[in-house]
N, C-alpha and C positions, 0 to 999 in steps of 0.2 A: 246159552250154552257156554261152557268153559273150553277154551281152545288151548291144546298143548302142541308145541312145536318140537320136532325131533330132527336135527341136522344129521345128515348122512355123510358128511365129509368135513375135514378140518377147516376148510375155508368158511363154510357156512357157519360152523361153530364159533369161529372167532368173530364173525360179524354179528351174530346174535348176542354175543357177550358184550361187544361193543355198544350195540344198540342199548342193552340193558344198563350199562355203566353210564353212558351218556344221559339217558333218561333219569337215573338216580342223581347224577351230578346237577342237572338242571333243576330238578325238583328241590334239592337241599339248598342249592345256592339262592333260590328265590325265597326261602324262608327268612324269618325274621329273628332267629334266636341263634346263640352260639353253638349249641349242641348239634343243630342241623348243619351249620356251616362246617363244623368238624367233620361230620359225615359226608359233606360235599367235597372236602379236601381229600378224604379217604378214597372216594370214588375217582378223583382226578389221578391219585397215585395208582390206582388199579389201571386205569386208561393208559397211563404211561407204561405200565408192565405189559399190558396186552398188545400195545402197539410197538413194543421194542423189536419185534421180528422184522428183519430188514426187507423181507419180500412183500410184506403187508401192503404197502403203498402200491408197488408195481401190479400186484394182483388186482386190486381195486381199479387202477388205470386201465388194465388190460380188459377187465370185465365191463367196464363202462364203455370203453371203445367198441367192444364186440357188440354189445346191446345197442349202441348208437348205429352202427353200420347195419345191423340186422333189421332195425326198425325203419330206417331211412328207405329201405326197399319197399316198405309197405305204403309209402306215399303215392305210389302208382296204382294201388288197389282201391277201386272206388267203394268197396264194401266196408272199408275201415273208416271209423269215426275220425275224420281229419282233425277236429278240435282237440280230441283227447290225445291223439298221436302227437301232435305238436307240442302239447303240454308235457308230455313224457320226454320227448327229445329235448325240450328246453332245459328240463331238470337234469337230463344227462349231461348236456353241454355245460351247465353251470357247475355241476359236481366235478366234471372232468377238468374244467378250468381252474377250480379251487385247488384240486390236487396238484395239478401241474405247477401251480404258482408256489407251492410249498418248497422250501428249501432245507437242507439239513436233515438230520435224523429226527423222527417223529418223537415228541416229548423231551427233546434235548434241553430245551429252556427250563424245564423243571429239574432235570438231573444236574445242570450247571449251577442251580441255586443252592448255595450251601445251607442256607436256613431251612429251605424246604427238605433238603436231603437229610438234615438232622432229625426233623420231625418224622419223615418217612421211616427212618431207622428205628426210632423209638416206638412208632405205631405198631410195628410188628410184635412188640412185646406186651403181653396182657397188662393193662393198666400202665402202660409205659409213657403216657403223655400227661400224667398228673402234673399239677402246677409246680410241685417241687423238683420234678425232673426236667420240665422245660418252662422255666419262668417266663422267657421272652415270647413264647407261644401263648402261654396263659395271658400275658398282657395283650396280644393281638386279639385274642378271643373276647376281650373285654372292651375292645374298641366299638365304635358305633356301628350298628348293623350295616349301614350303607357303605362304610368303609371296607368292611370284610367282604361284602358283596362285590365291591369293585375289584379287590384283589383277586378273588376267586374267578370272577369273569376274565381277568387279565391272564391268569394261568391256564384257563381252560380254552380260551379264544384261538390260540395258534393250532389247536387240534380239531376245531370245529370243521375244517374242510373234510376231514375223515368222517365225521358224523354224518355230514350231508351225502357224502358218497355212499356210506353204508345205508342210509335211509332209502336212497333212490334204488340201490340193487335189491334190497330186501322187499321193497314195494313191488318191483317187477317180479320178483320170485313168488311172493304170496299171491300175486294176481294171475300167475302162470298156470294155475291148476284148477280143476273142476272136482267139487266134492261128490262123492258117492256114499250111499246110505248102506250101513251093514249092521249085523247083530252079533255080538260076542256070546256064544252059547256058554252059559255058567261061567262067564267072565273070561273066556278064552277065545281068541280068534287067530286064524291063519289064512293068509292069502298067498298063493303062488303068483310070482311076478310074471312068468311067461315072457321074458325079454323086456318087460318095462323097467325103467329106472328112474330115479328121482334124486334130487339134491336135498329135499327136506319133506318130511311128512307132517301134516297138520291133522290132528285128531280132535274133533269137536264132541263134547259129550255133555248131556244133562242129566247127570246122576251123581249120587254120593260116592263116588269112587274115582280113581285116577288112573290113566293108562301107563303101562310100562311096555316100551317098544324095543324089539330087536329086529334087525333086518340085515339080510345079505343079498347077494345077487340073484338068489333063487326065490326067497320068501320073505314076507313080513309077518312077524309074530307079535300079537298084542295081548297083554294080560291086564285086566282091570282089577285094581287093588283097592280094598277098603282101608283108609287111613285109621290108625289107631295110635294115639300119642302115647299110650301106656306099654305098647308092645309092638312086635314086628307087624307091618301091613299084611293082611290076609287077602286071598283070592275072593273076589265077589262070587257069591254062590247062586246067582240069578243071571238071566239074560239081560244084556246091556246093548242098547241101540246107541250108534254113533255115526258120525260123518267122518270120512277119511279122504284126504286130498294129497295127491302126488304133486309136489312143486318142483318145478325145473327152470333153470335160467336158459 
């Protein structure tokens, strides 16, 4: 089944974007060609932009600390898997320690690098990083693969505590819900919340369609759309079975 995730507040939306960008950066940095390494550098630039909001670090610290305090209470519960609980608490402690050890503004080392800033400025222009625009960057792209990988890792490394914190929080978020099975009649589904709330919805479906979700404090509405690369997606004209999970921190 394909799983689609729909964040219901700005914090979760930002953390999911960071998870995606860190994943892309890691993937492209490990590659062995200059085009992949260029894509990896662009992902680093995007991470710097997303982490520019000053509240991000404090929000992660507060959430990690809150989760740590609430889970420590479970140590006294004999019905809880002690091994798994200690594993989660250790991950929280490591992530919290990494964030607290960070100094300065997130991504400032990239902003302060004039060479990287010149590349970042040109990268926003279509075709703006051609060899005739940035010959020094072209020179770097033609260095040995391992040299480029070392540089990219050095630029990404100061931001990895954010990645680890996001990974831990999203793991807890995803594991904090229980899936229920539903059917969208003729591609449409509505569920009244009746007081329920969530930070994120997960929709798992095994069909040739994709969910479009809208939600408020009263109801969740899901439309299953049939992709069409030649025109606007259309509403699925048959019943669609799917699993829906309300995820909360």
